[in-house]
MISE-42748 format. One record per atom (N, C-alpha, C, CB): residue in one letter; atom name; y, x negated, z. Coordinates in steps of 0.05 Angstrom, whole numbers. Each point is the difference from the previous one (the first is absolute). Glycine has a CB too. Layout:
<rs>
aa | at | Y | X | Z
a | CA | Y | X | Z
...
</rs>
This chain:
<rs>
aa | at | Y | X | Z
m | N | 2092 | -1845 | 2195
m | CA | 15 | -31 | -20
m | C | 14 | 14 | -20
m | CB | -40 | -40 | 0
v | N | 58 | 27 | -16
v | CA | 8 | 5 | -17
v | C | -11 | -1 | -20
v | CB | 25 | -7 | 19
e | N | -7 | 33 | -33
e | CA | -30 | 6 | -34
e | C | 35 | -10 | -24
e | CB | -55 | 75 | 16
s | N | 58 | -92 | -22
s | CA | 13 | -9 | -16
s | C | -10 | -22 | -24
s | CB | 28 | 15 | 38
p | N | -21 | -11 | -52
p | CA | -11 | -16 | -25
p | C | 18 | -32 | -1
p | CB | -11 | 53 | -32
v | N | 27 | -48 | 38
v | CA | 25 | -25 | -1
v | C | -8 | -11 | 24
v | CB | 45 | 20 | -24
i | N | -53 | -14 | 53
i | CA | 4 | -8 | 17
i | C | -32 | -27 | -9
i | CB | 36 | 52 | 35
k | N | -60 | -39 | -47
k | CA | -21 | -8 | 2
k | C | 10 | -18 | -29
k | CB | -36 | 42 | 32
l | N | 49 | -38 | -44
l | CA | 2 | -23 | -21
l | C | 12 | -23 | 8
l | CB | 3 | 30 | -30
v | N | 16 | -34 | 45
v | CA | 21 | -16 | 17
v | C | -23 | -13 | 21
v | CB | 51 | 34 | -5
g | N | -67 | -17 | 17
g | CA | -17 | -23 | 19
g | C | -28 | -5 | -26
g | CB | 13 | 25 | 67
e | N | -19 | -20 | -82
e | CA | -16 | -12 | -23
e | C | 15 | -28 | -6
e | CB | -14 | 50 | -22
k | N | 41 | -48 | 17
k | CA | 15 | -29 | -5
k | C | -1 | -19 | 24
k | CB | 33 | 24 | -32
v | N | -28 | -10 | 65
v | CA | -4 | -23 | 11
v | C | -27 | -18 | 5
v | CB | 36 | 23 | 15
r | N | -57 | -1 | -11
r | CA | -28 | -14 | -11
r | C | -3 | -20 | -18
r | CB | -12 | 37 | 6
q | N | 20 | -31 | -35
q | CA | 3 | -11 | -19
q | C | 13 | -27 | 2
q | CB | -2 | 42 | -15
k | N | 24 | -50 | 25
k | CA | 22 | -23 | 9
k | C | -12 | -12 | 26
k | CB | 45 | 25 | -19
r | N | -55 | -12 | 35
r | CA | -15 | -15 | 28
r | C | -31 | -16 | -5
r | CB | 24 | 44 | 30
l | N | -35 | -33 | -59
l | CA | -22 | -6 | -10
l | C | 6 | -30 | -10
l | CB | -14 | 52 | -10
e | N | 36 | -42 | -12
e | CA | 7 | -25 | -17
e | C | 10 | -25 | 14
e | CB | 11 | 32 | -34
k | N | -2 | -31 | 59
k | CA | 17 | -23 | 27
k | C | -30 | -14 | 9
k | CB | 51 | 35 | 28
g | N | -69 | -12 | -29
g | CA | -35 | -19 | 4
g | C | 5 | 9 | 44
g | CB | -2 | -69 | -59
y | N | 17 | 93 | 63
y | CA | 6 | 7 | 30
y | C | -25 | 21 | 4
y | CB | 59 | -6 | 2
s | N | -61 | 8 | 21
s | CA | -21 | 23 | 16
s | C | 25 | 14 | 7
s | CB | -49 | -24 | 22
q | N | 38 | 49 | -16
q | CA | 15 | 21 | 18
q | C | 15 | -15 | 21
q | CB | -35 | 35 | -6
d | N | 14 | -46 | 21
d | CA | 5 | -11 | 22
d | C | 22 | -23 | -3
d | CB | -46 | 14 | 12
q | N | 46 | -31 | -33
q | CA | 20 | -20 | -5
q | C | 17 | 13 | 2
q | CB | -15 | -27 | -24
l | N | 18 | 52 | -4
l | CA | 28 | 8 | -5
l | C | 14 | 21 | 30
l | CB | -15 | -1 | -64
a | N | -8 | 6 | 75
a | CA | 6 | 15 | 19
a | C | 22 | -19 | 26
a | CB | -53 | 29 | -17
i | N | 44 | -51 | 19
i | CA | 18 | -24 | 23
i | C | 26 | -15 | -19
i | CB | -54 | -19 | 32
e | N | 53 | 8 | -56
e | CA | 19 | 2 | -8
e | C | 25 | 11 | -8
e | CB | -30 | -14 | 3
a | N | 20 | 39 | -10
a | CA | 18 | 27 | 5
a | C | 7 | 11 | 26
a | CB | -20 | 12 | -37
d | N | 12 | -21 | 60
d | CA | 0 | 8 | 28
d | C | -5 | 31 | 2
d | CB | 32 | -40 | 12
i | N | -48 | 48 | -27
i | CA | -6 | 27 | 0
i | C | -31 | 7 | 21
i | CB | 26 | 2 | -56
p | N | -38 | 19 | 46
p | CA | -30 | 0 | 17
p | C | -16 | 12 | -22
p | CB | 13 | 8 | 54
k | N | -32 | -30 | -51
k | CA | -28 | 4 | -14
k | C | 0 | 28 | -20
k | CB | -27 | -25 | 46
s | N | 19 | 42 | -30
s | CA | 1 | 32 | -4
s | C | 20 | 14 | -19
s | CB | -14 | -1 | 45
q | N | 39 | -8 | -39
q | CA | 22 | 1 | -10
q | C | -10 | -5 | -34
q | CB | 32 | -17 | 50
v | N | -32 | -5 | -62
v | CA | 2 | -15 | -22
v | C | -36 | 11 | -12
v | CB | 45 | -49 | 21
g | N | -65 | 63 | -4
g | CA | -21 | 12 | -17
g | C | 17 | 26 | -9
g | CB | -48 | -19 | 26
r | N | 63 | 35 | -11
r | CA | 11 | 20 | 3
r | C | 20 | 3 | -33
r | CB | -5 | -6 | 63
i | N | 17 | -10 | -58
i | CA | 18 | -14 | -20
i | C | -15 | 6 | -29
i | CB | 19 | -41 | 36
e | N | -30 | 18 | -40
e | CA | -22 | 3 | -22
e | C | -22 | 24 | -11
e | CB | 7 | -41 | 18
r | N | -12 | 57 | 3
r | CA | -14 | 21 | -8
r | C | 22 | 28 | -3
r | CB | -47 | -25 | 25
g | N | 69 | 18 | -23
g | CA | 19 | 19 | -5
g | C | -3 | 20 | 14
g | CB | 3 | -13 | -38
e | N | -5 | 13 | 65
e | CA | -8 | 23 | 19
e | C | 34 | -2 | 23
e | CB | -75 | -8 | -3
i | N | 79 | -8 | -4
i | CA | 33 | 1 | 15
i | C | 27 | -11 | -19
i | CB | -29 | -13 | 51
n | N | 43 | 34 | -48
n | CA | 26 | -2 | -16
n | C | 19 | -24 | 16
n | CB | -3 | 58 | -16
t | N | 0 | -84 | 16
t | CA | 17 | -32 | 15
t | C | 24 | 10 | -16
t | CB | -38 | -52 | 7
t | N | 48 | 36 | 23
t | CA | 27 | -7 | -8
t | C | 22 | -24 | -11
t | CB | -15 | 30 | 27
i | N | 33 | -27 | -35
i | CA | 10 | -29 | -24
i | C | -4 | -21 | 15
i | CB | 40 | 18 | -26
a | N | -32 | -17 | 58
a | CA | 0 | -21 | 17
a | C | -26 | -11 | -3
a | CB | 32 | 18 | 31
t | N | -47 | -5 | -32
t | CA | -38 | -8 | 3
t | C | -12 | -12 | -25
t | CB | -11 | 43 | 30
l | N | 30 | -30 | -49
l | CA | -3 | -11 | -25
l | C | 10 | -28 | -1
l | CB | 2 | 44 | -19
d | N | 22 | -47 | 23
d | CA | 13 | -33 | 6
d | C | -12 | -5 | 8
d | CB | 33 | -5 | 4
k | N | -45 | 8 | 16
k | CA | -18 | -19 | 21
k | C | -20 | -1 | -22
k | CB | 8 | 13 | 56
i | N | -28 | -5 | -69
i | CA | -18 | -10 | -13
i | C | 5 | -10 | -23
i | CB | -21 | 25 | 21
s | N | 43 | -18 | -34
s | CA | 2 | -17 | -21
s | C | 20 | -30 | 2
s | CB | -10 | 49 | -23
q | N | 23 | -56 | 56
q | CA | 5 | -20 | -2
q | C | -28 | -27 | 10
q | CB | 54 | 30 | 3
a | N | -67 | -6 | 9
a | CA | -31 | -19 | 4
a | C | -27 | -2 | -22
a | CB | 11 | 16 | 51
l | N | 6 | -1 | -71
l | CA | -22 | -9 | -27
l | C | 25 | -16 | -17
l | CB | -43 | 50 | -6
g | N | 58 | -51 | 7
g | CA | 23 | -18 | -19
g | C | 3 | 21 | -27
g | CB | -18 | -58 | 14
v | N | 24 | 69 | -5
v | CA | 5 | 24 | -22
v | C | 25 | 16 | 2
v | CB | -48 | 5 | 0
t | N | 62 | 15 | -21
t | CA | 14 | 10 | 15
t | C | -2 | 26 | -1
t | CB | 22 | -33 | -1
i | N | -6 | 50 | 14
i | CA | -8 | 31 | 8
i | C | 7 | 17 | -30
i | CB | 15 | -4 | 62
k | N | -12 | -10 | -77
k | CA | 4 | 18 | -22
k | C | -35 | -11 | -20
k | CB | 73 | 3 | 1
d | N | -83 | -24 | 8
d | CA | -20 | 1 | -8
d | C | -28 | 10 | 15
d | CB | 29 | -28 | -23
l | N | -24 | 40 | 44
l | CA | -11 | 17 | 6
l | C | -5 | 31 | -4
l | CB | 9 | -35 | 17
v | N | 15 | 43 | -25
v | CA | 5 | 31 | -7
v | C | 6 | -6 | -31
v | CB | 23 | 24 | 49
d | N | -28 | -31 | -69
d | CA | 1 | -2 | -28
d | C | -27 | 10 | -11
d | CB | 35 | -39 | 1
i | N | -35 | 63 | 5
i | CA | -20 | 15 | -6
i | C | -11 | 7 | -34
i | CB | 18 | 15 | 48
y | N | 7 | -15 | -60
y | CA | -7 | 25 | -21
y | C | 7 | -32 | -15
y | CB | 15 | 71 | 8
</rs>
């Protein structure tokens, strides 16, 4: 498990944007073409995800990568 406040904050931002869109973790996983377990691990701040995955998530949510990493 990754212990980083930044990674946790990015995960929280992903969750916030997902909920704003009205998506379940399943729906986001399908739209972003990533495993559902990975969505959960990102949202909980357990993994340091790649920029490529953040790009897939941002496209699925209709936001920019900046929207997901703008935590301050």
